[in-house]
Every structure is written in C-alpha cells, then in structure tokens.
C-alpha positions as a Markdown table, in Angstrom:
| # | Residue | x | y | z |
|---|---|---|---|---|
| 1 | Met | 3.1 | 42.0 | -33.7 |
| 2 | Gly | 2.2 | 39.1 | -35.5 |
| 3 | Glu | 5.3 | 37.5 | -33.7 |
| 4 | Ile | 4.2 | 38.1 | -30.6 |
| 5 | Phe | 0.6 | 37.3 | -31.2 |
| 6 | His | 1.7 | 33.8 | -32.1 |
| 7 | Thr | 3.8 | 33.5 | -29.1 |
| 8 | Thr | 1.2 | 33.9 | -27.3 |
| 9 | Gln | -1.2 | 31.4 | -28.7 |
| 10 | Glu | 1.6 | 29.0 | -28.4 |
| 11 | Gln | 1.9 | 29.7 | -24.9 |
| 12 | Glu | -1.5 | 29.5 | -24.3 |
| 13 | Leu | -2.1 | 25.8 | -26.2 |
| 14 | Glu | 0.9 | 24.5 | -24.6 |
| 15 | Glu | -0.8 | 25.6 | -20.9 |
| 16 | Leu | -3.7 | 24.0 | -21.9 |
| 17 | Val | -2.0 | 20.6 | -23.1 |
| 18 | Glu | -0.2 | 21.0 | -19.9 |
| 19 | Gly | -3.2 | 21.4 | -17.5 |
| 20 | Lys | -5.3 | 18.5 | -19.6 |
| 21 | Ser | -1.7 | 16.7 | -18.9 |
| 22 | Thr | -2.2 | 17.1 | -15.2 |
| 23 | Ser | -5.7 | 16.5 | -15.2 |
| 24 | Ser | -5.7 | 13.2 | -17.2 |
| 25 | Gly | -2.0 | 12.2 | -14.6 |
| 26 | Ser | -4.3 | 13.5 | -11.5 |
| 27 | Phe | -7.3 | 11.3 | -12.9 |
| 28 | Ser | -4.9 | 8.4 | -13.5 |
| 29 | Glu | -3.3 | 8.5 | -9.9 |
| 30 | Phe | -6.4 | 8.4 | -7.7 |
| 31 | Pro | -6.9 | 5.7 | -6.0 |
| 32 | Trp | -10.1 | 4.1 | -7.0 |
| 33 | Trp | -9.7 | 1.2 | -5.4 |
| 34 | Phe | -10.5 | 3.3 | -1.9 |
| 35 | Pro | -14.0 | 4.0 | -2.8 |
| 36 | Val | -14.2 | 0.4 | -3.5 |
| 37 | Ile | -13.0 | -0.5 | 0.2 |
| 38 | Ile | -15.5 | 2.3 | 1.2 |
| 39 | Leu | -18.7 | 0.6 | -1.0 |
| 40 | Ile | -17.6 | -2.9 | 0.5 |
| 41 | Phe | -17.8 | -1.7 | 4.3 |
| 42 | Val | -21.1 | 0.1 | 3.9 |
| 43 | Trp | -22.7 | -2.8 | 2.1 |
| 44 | Thr | -21.7 | -5.2 | 4.8 |
| 45 | Ala | -22.8 | -2.7 | 7.1 |
| 46 | Tyr | -25.3 | -2.6 | 5.4 |
| 47 | Ile | -26.4 | -5.7 | 5.7 |
| 48 | Ile | -25.7 | -6.6 | 9.4 |
| 49 | Tyr | -27.9 | -3.9 | 10.3 |
| 50 | Thr | -30.8 | -5.1 | 7.9 |
| 51 | Arg | -30.4 | -9.1 | 8.2 |
| 52 | Glu | -30.9 | -11.0 | 11.3 |
| 53 | Asn | -28.0 | -13.4 | 10.0 |
| 54 | Tyr | -25.3 | -11.1 | 9.5 |
| 55 | Arg | -26.2 | -9.5 | 12.4 |
| 56 | Glu | -26.3 | -12.5 | 14.8 |
| 57 | Ala | -22.7 | -13.7 | 12.8 |
| 58 | Phe | -21.5 | -10.3 | 14.0 |
| 59 | Asp | -22.1 | -10.4 | 17.2 |
| 60 | Phe | -20.9 | -14.0 | 18.0 |
| 61 | Ile | -18.2 | -13.3 | 15.9 |
| 62 | Lys | -16.8 | -10.3 | 17.7 |
| 63 | Ile | -16.5 | -11.9 | 20.9 |
| 64 | Gly | -13.0 | -13.1 | 19.7 |
| 65 | Leu | -11.8 | -9.4 | 18.4 |
| 66 | Ser | -10.3 | -8.6 | 21.9 |
| 67 | Val | -8.4 | -12.0 | 21.4 |
| 68 | Thr | -6.9 | -11.4 | 18.2 |
| 69 | Ile | -6.0 | -7.5 | 18.8 |
| 70 | Gln | -4.1 | -9.1 | 22.2 |
| 71 | Thr | -2.2 | -11.7 | 20.7 |
| 72 | Ser | -1.0 | -9.2 | 17.8 |
| 73 | Leu | 0.1 | -6.4 | 20.2 |
| 74 | Val | 1.7 | -8.6 | 22.2 |
| 75 | Ser | 3.3 | -11.3 | 19.8 |
| 76 | Tyr | 4.7 | -8.3 | 18.0 |
| 77 | Ala | 6.3 | -6.5 | 21.0 |
| 78 | Ile | 8.0 | -9.5 | 21.7 |
| 79 | Ala | 8.9 | -10.2 | 17.9 |
| 80 | Ile | 10.2 | -6.6 | 18.0 |
| 81 | Ile | 12.9 | -7.8 | 20.9 |
| 82 | Phe | 13.5 | -10.7 | 19.6 |
| 83 | Gly | 14.1 | -9.2 | 15.8 |
| 84 | Leu | 16.5 | -6.1 | 17.2 |
| 85 | Ile | 18.7 | -9.1 | 19.6 |
| 86 | Ala | 19.1 | -11.3 | 16.4 |
| 87 | Gly | 19.4 | -8.3 | 14.0 |
| 88 | Leu | 22.3 | -7.1 | 16.0 |
| 89 | Gly | 23.8 | -10.4 | 16.4 |
| 90 | Arg | 23.4 | -10.6 | 12.4 |
| 91 | Ile | 25.9 | -7.8 | 12.2 |
| 92 | Ser | 28.0 | -8.4 | 15.1 |
| 93 | Arg | 31.7 | -9.3 | 14.8 |
| 94 | Asn | 31.4 | -12.1 | 17.4 |
| 95 | Val | 31.3 | -15.1 | 15.4 |
| 96 | Ile | 29.2 | -17.2 | 17.7 |
| 97 | Phe | 26.7 | -14.6 | 18.1 |
| 98 | Arg | 26.9 | -14.0 | 14.4 |
| 99 | Asn | 26.3 | -17.6 | 13.8 |
| 100 | Leu | 23.8 | -18.2 | 16.0 |
| 101 | Ser | 21.6 | -15.2 | 14.9 |
| 102 | Thr | 22.3 | -16.5 | 10.8 |
| 103 | Leu | 21.0 | -20.1 | 12.1 |
| 104 | Tyr | 18.3 | -18.4 | 13.9 |
| 105 | Val | 16.6 | -16.3 | 10.9 |
| 106 | Glu | 17.8 | -19.3 | 8.4 |
| 107 | Leu | 15.8 | -21.6 | 10.1 |
| 108 | Ile | 12.6 | -19.6 | 10.9 |
| 109 | Arg | 12.4 | -18.7 | 7.2 |
| 110 | Gly | 12.9 | -22.1 | 5.9 |
| 111 | Ile | 9.9 | -23.7 | 7.3 |
| 112 | Pro | 6.3 | -22.0 | 6.5 |
| 113 | Met | 4.7 | -20.6 | 9.6 |
| 114 | Leu | 1.7 | -22.7 | 9.6 |
| 115 | Val | 4.7 | -25.7 | 10.0 |
| 116 | Leu | 5.8 | -23.6 | 13.1 |
| 117 | Ile | 3.4 | -22.9 | 14.8 |
| 118 | Phe | 2.5 | -26.5 | 15.2 |
| 119 | Phe | 6.0 | -26.9 | 16.0 |
| 120 | Ile | 6.6 | -24.4 | 18.4 |
| 121 | Ala | 3.3 | -24.9 | 20.5 |
| 122 | Leu | 3.0 | -28.3 | 20.4 |
| 123 | Val | 7.0 | -29.4 | 20.4 |
| 124 | Gly | 8.9 | -26.4 | 21.6 |
| 125 | Val | 7.0 | -25.3 | 24.4 |
| 126 | Pro | 6.4 | -29.0 | 26.5 |
| 127 | Ser | 10.3 | -29.7 | 25.4 |
| 128 | Leu | 11.7 | -26.6 | 27.0 |
| 129 | Ile | 9.0 | -27.1 | 30.0 |
| 130 | Asp | 10.7 | -30.6 | 30.5 |
| 131 | Gly | 14.2 | -29.0 | 30.4 |
| 132 | Leu | 12.7 | -27.0 | 33.3 |
| 133 | Gln | 11.4 | -29.3 | 35.1 |
| 134 | Ala | 14.8 | -31.4 | 34.9 |
| 135 | Ile | 16.6 | -28.5 | 35.5 |
| 136 | Gly | 14.5 | -27.7 | 39.0 |
| 137 | Gln | 14.6 | -31.5 | 40.1 |
| 138 | Tyr | 18.4 | -31.1 | 39.8 |
| 139 | Phe | 18.8 | -28.4 | 42.4 |
| 140 | Val | 16.1 | -29.3 | 44.7 |
| 141 | Ser | 18.6 | -33.0 | 44.4 |
| 142 | Ile | 21.4 | -31.0 | 45.6 |
| 143 | Gly | 19.6 | -28.6 | 48.6 |
| 144 | Trp | 18.9 | -25.3 | 45.9 |
| 145 | Glu | 15.4 | -25.8 | 46.0 |
| 146 | Phe | 14.6 | -22.1 | 48.2 |
| 147 | Leu | 16.1 | -21.0 | 44.3 |
| 148 | Ile | 14.8 | -23.6 | 41.7 |
| 149 | Glu | 11.7 | -25.9 | 44.0 |
| 150 | Pro | 9.3 | -23.2 | 41.2 |
| 151 | Leu | 10.7 | -24.4 | 38.4 |
| 152 | Thr | 9.6 | -28.3 | 39.2 |
| 153 | Phe | 5.6 | -27.5 | 39.6 |
| 154 | Val | 6.0 | -25.7 | 35.6 |
| 155 | Thr | 3.7 | -28.2 | 33.1 |
| 156 | Asn | 2.4 | -28.4 | 30.2 |
| 157 | Lys | -0.9 | -27.4 | 32.1 |
| 158 | Gly | 0.0 | -23.9 | 32.9 |
| 159 | Phe | 0.6 | -22.9 | 29.4 |
| 160 | Pro | -2.5 | -22.3 | 27.8 |
| 161 | Met | -2.6 | -22.3 | 23.9 |
| 162 | Asn | -3.2 | -18.3 | 23.9 |
| 163 | Val | 0.1 | -17.9 | 25.7 |
| 164 | Arg | 1.6 | -20.7 | 23.1 |
| 165 | Ala | 0.4 | -18.6 | 20.6 |
| 166 | Ile | 1.7 | -15.9 | 21.4 |
| 167 | Ile | 5.5 | -17.6 | 21.5 |
| 168 | Ala | 5.2 | -19.2 | 18.1 |
| 169 | Leu | 4.0 | -15.9 | 16.4 |
| 170 | Ser | 7.1 | -14.2 | 18.3 |
| 171 | Val | 9.4 | -16.6 | 17.5 |
| 172 | Thr | 8.4 | -16.0 | 13.7 |
| 173 | Tyr | 8.4 | -12.7 | 12.9 |
| 174 | Gly | 11.4 | -11.8 | 15.4 |
| 175 | Ala | 13.2 | -13.9 | 12.7 |
| 176 | Phe | 11.7 | -11.1 | 10.0 |
| 177 | Leu | 12.5 | -8.3 | 12.0 |
| 178 | Ala | 15.8 | -9.3 | 12.5 |
| 179 | Glu | 16.3 | -8.7 | 8.9 |
| 180 | Ile | 14.8 | -5.2 | 8.9 |
| 181 | Phe | 17.0 | -4.6 | 11.5 |
| 182 | Arg | 20.2 | -5.5 | 10.1 |
| 183 | Ala | 19.0 | -3.3 | 6.6 |
| 184 | Gly | 17.9 | 0.0 | 8.9 |
| 185 | Ile | 21.4 | -0.4 | 10.8 |
| 186 | Gln | 23.9 | -1.3 | 7.8 |
| 187 | Ser | 21.7 | 1.7 | 5.9 |
| 188 | Ile | 23.7 | 3.9 | 8.7 |
| 189 | Gly | 27.3 | 5.2 | 7.2 |
| 190 | Arg | 30.0 | 3.9 | 8.2 |
| 191 | Gly | 31.2 | 7.3 | 9.1 |
| 192 | Gln | 29.1 | 8.0 | 12.1 |
| 193 | Met | 30.0 | 5.0 | 14.5 |
| 194 | Glu | 33.6 | 5.7 | 13.5 |
| 195 | Ala | 32.7 | 9.8 | 14.3 |
| 196 | Ala | 31.2 | 8.2 | 17.8 |
| 197 | Arg | 33.7 | 6.1 | 18.9 |
| 198 | Ser | 36.4 | 9.0 | 18.0 |
| 199 | Gln | 34.7 | 10.9 | 20.7 |
| 200 | Gly | 35.4 | 8.2 | 23.6 |
| 201 | Met | 32.1 | 6.1 | 23.1 |
| 202 | Ser | 31.7 | 2.4 | 22.7 |
| 203 | Tyr | 30.6 | 0.5 | 20.3 |
| 204 | Thr | 27.3 | -0.4 | 22.8 |
| 205 | Gln | 27.0 | 3.7 | 23.4 |
| 206 | Ala | 27.2 | 4.6 | 19.5 |
| 207 | Met | 25.0 | 1.9 | 18.7 |
| 208 | Arg | 22.3 | 3.3 | 21.0 |
| 209 | Tyr | 22.5 | 6.5 | 21.1 |
| 210 | Ile | 23.3 | 7.3 | 17.5 |
| 211 | Ile | 22.8 | 4.5 | 15.2 |
| 212 | Leu | 19.9 | 3.0 | 16.5 |
| 213 | Pro | 17.6 | 6.2 | 16.4 |
| 214 | Gln | 18.4 | 6.9 | 12.8 |
| 215 | Ala | 17.5 | 3.5 | 12.3 |
| 216 | Val | 14.3 | 3.1 | 13.7 |
| 217 | Arg | 13.3 | 5.9 | 11.7 |
| 218 | Asn | 14.4 | 4.4 | 8.4 |
| 219 | Ile | 12.7 | 1.0 | 9.1 |
| 220 | Leu | 9.3 | 2.7 | 11.0 |
| 221 | Pro | 7.1 | 1.9 | 8.2 |
| 222 | Ala | 9.0 | -1.2 | 7.2 |
| 223 | Leu | 7.8 | -2.5 | 11.3 |
| 224 | Gly | 4.4 | -1.0 | 10.6 |
| 225 | Asn | 4.0 | -3.0 | 7.3 |
| 226 | Asp | 5.0 | -6.1 | 9.3 |
| 227 | Phe | 2.1 | -5.7 | 12.6 |
| 228 | Val | -0.1 | -5.4 | 9.7 |
| 229 | Ala | 1.1 | -8.6 | 8.2 |
| 230 | Met | 0.7 | -10.3 | 11.9 |
| 231 | Val | -2.8 | -8.8 | 12.9 |
| 232 | Lys | -3.8 | -10.9 | 9.6 |
| 233 | Asp | -1.2 | -13.6 | 10.4 |
| 234 | Ser | -2.8 | -14.3 | 14.0 |
| 235 | Ser | -5.7 | -16.4 | 12.2 |
| 236 | Leu | -3.3 | -18.9 | 11.8 |
| 237 | Val | -3.5 | -19.7 | 15.7 |
| 238 | Ser | -7.1 | -20.6 | 15.5 |
| 239 | Val | -5.3 | -24.5 | 14.4 |
| 240 | Leu | -4.4 | -23.8 | 17.9 |
| 241 | Ala | -8.1 | -23.6 | 19.2 |
| 242 | Val | -7.0 | -20.1 | 20.3 |
| 243 | Arg | -10.6 | -18.4 | 20.3 |
| 244 | Asp | -10.1 | -15.3 | 18.4 |
| 245 | Ile | -12.4 | -14.2 | 15.6 |
| 246 | Thr | -11.0 | -16.7 | 13.0 |
| 247 | Gln | -11.5 | -19.7 | 15.3 |
| 248 | Val | -15.3 | -17.8 | 16.5 |
| 249 | Ala | -15.9 | -17.8 | 12.6 |
| 250 | Lys | -15.6 | -21.5 | 12.4 |
| 251 | Leu | -17.4 | -22.6 | 15.5 |
| 252 | Tyr | -20.3 | -20.1 | 14.3 |
| 253 | Ser | -20.3 | -21.8 | 10.7 |
| 254 | Gly | -19.8 | -25.1 | 12.3 |
| 255 | Arg | -22.9 | -24.6 | 14.2 |
| 256 | Thr | -25.6 | -23.2 | 12.4 |
| 257 | Phe | -24.0 | -24.0 | 8.2 |
| 258 | Arg | -24.0 | -20.6 | 7.7 |
| 259 | Phe | -21.4 | -20.2 | 5.5 |
| 260 | Arg | -21.4 | -17.0 | 3.9 |
| 261 | Glu | -22.7 | -14.9 | 6.7 |
| 262 | Ala | -19.4 | -16.2 | 9.1 |
| 263 | Tyr | -16.8 | -15.8 | 6.5 |
| 264 | Val | -18.6 | -12.7 | 5.0 |
| 265 | Thr | -18.1 | -10.7 | 8.8 |
| 266 | Leu | -14.7 | -12.6 | 9.4 |
| 267 | Ser | -13.4 | -10.7 | 6.2 |
| 268 | Val | -14.8 | -7.8 | 6.4 |
| 269 | Met | -13.5 | -7.4 | 10.0 |
| 270 | Tyr | -10.2 | -8.2 | 9.0 |
| 271 | Leu | -9.8 | -5.8 | 6.4 |
| 272 | Thr | -11.3 | -2.7 | 8.3 |
| 273 | Met | -9.0 | -3.8 | 10.9 |
| 274 | Thr | -5.8 | -4.4 | 7.8 |
| 275 | Val | -7.0 | -1.0 | 6.6 |
| 276 | Ala | -7.1 | 0.9 | 8.9 |
| 277 | Leu | -3.9 | 0.4 | 9.9 |
| 278 | Ser | -2.3 | 0.7 | 6.6 |
| 279 | Met | -3.2 | 4.0 | 6.6 |
| 280 | Val | -1.5 | 5.2 | 9.6 |
| 281 | Val | 1.3 | 3.3 | 8.7 |
| 282 | Gln | 0.8 | 5.7 | 5.5 |
| 283 | Trp | 0.4 | 8.9 | 7.1 |
| 284 | Val | 3.8 | 8.1 | 9.3 |
| 285 | Glu | 5.7 | 8.0 | 6.2 |
| 286 | Arg | 4.5 | 11.0 | 4.6 |
| 287 | Arg | 5.3 | 12.6 | 8.0 |
| 288 | Leu | 8.9 | 11.0 | 8.3 |
| 289 | Arg | 9.1 | 12.4 | 4.5 |
| 290 | Ser | 7.8 | 15.5 | 5.2 |
| 291 | Glu | 10.5 | 15.8 | 8.3 |
C-alpha cells in the first residue's frame, strides 16, 4: 500500500513538473513581438487621428500607395517569368542556355540593387530603344516598313520612369527567383523524372506536369517571402522620381520640413503591408504542412 501511495506521489510530482515546463515553454514561445507591433499600429493610428500634422502627412503620402502596390505586383509577376526561365536554364543540359542563365544570375547578384536600378533604367532601357530604332530603320530601308516601321517611333520619352522601374525590379528579382526555382526543381527526386520519361513523356511534358507542380508547392513560402522583400525594395524606385509612397513622403517632408510626421507615417505604412503579407505567407506555409 505504501509503495502504491509513493508511486502515486511520484506520478503527481512528474505531472506537475511537466505541466510547469509546458507552461514555461508556452510562455517563452509566445510571440511577444506581435503585441509590440500591434501597439505601434494603435499608437500611430491614434496620433494620425488626433494630431493634424500627422493626419495631413498620412493623407498626402497615401496618394502614392497605389503606385507602390501596382509596381510591386507587376514587377513580381514579370520576375517570376524571368526566374522560371533562368531557373530552368540553370539545370539545363544545353550548354548555351545554362551558361547564359548562370551569367544572368551571377551578374545581377554581384551588383547592388540600387546601382542596377540606375543602370537598367538610365542605361539599359535607352540602349534597348536605340537598338530597336536601328533595327526598324534597317528594315524600313529594305522595304519591310509595313512590319517594322512602328519600331522607328519608339523613343525614350515613350518609356516613363514607372515602366523603367518595373523593368529594373523585374530583371533584378528574376535572378533571385531563379535560384529559388532551381533549388525547388532539384529538391524533387530524379526518380520522378525517370518514371515520367519511362511512361512516354517528353522532358518538357514531365517538367510541366510532374516536376514543376511539386517544385512550386515546395517553394511557395520562399516565393511569398521574396514578394514581401520586393514590397520593401520597391521604395528604391523613388530614386527615379517614381511617385510611390517613399517619393511622396520625401516631397512632403521637403515642402513642409515635417520629417518626423512624414517618416513615422511612411515607416508604419510599410510595416503594415509587410506584416500583413508575412502573416499570409505563414498561413499558407502552415496549410501546406498540414496537407
């Protein structure tokens, strides 16, 4: 009887200790950063609502929000296409395709993003336009103007800075996405490609119907994280005078000298977008893990 009572006491003590450790673990694992973020949001909303200077700054800066969102979405959609093509090229058996893709990735990764934005927008796009005009003039000279003549009317003025900024972000992020696609494709076992080929599929069919769907599923969280990064990096296009929220905040602070109001509001607007997008990415990641 005493042994039974002693054993029962030991079990209760172990359960109590386990309960305390579980409680301690949940306490330490609680995301304490999230309430701090919420407090920042609440505090910012309060001062915007109660202080005229902050309210005026917010009303002025939010005009550029549509440009920021549009630039990020369009740039990322194009970057995914560039990244997929370059990612496939990185694992291709074609020597030319593989080396061109590797050259693209290494060049972009080796140059700072701000420098790339300046180079692509102010050097790359004008050079491309000059090349298109030269091709158009050549074909017009040999009598093919009915097909090529529109190229001769392409000018630098026809490419606004918004379009150049989108091209610059797309080309830049395409190189980073290429590595994500390459890693995702290589994470799929070679046996699946061999099995698909043994069933009579071509390499292209096997990649399209078997490999890529699984690879995209694996890299979806990484793609989401890169989109969050692009939303933040879209602020760099303000150096091209694109009227995103960063450029509008600079204009407001330069006109009124209210730097605190402008940049507190700007910072919280970016924080709101990135935190919301990060939560969506985490939700998608949990759903993928649970399936």
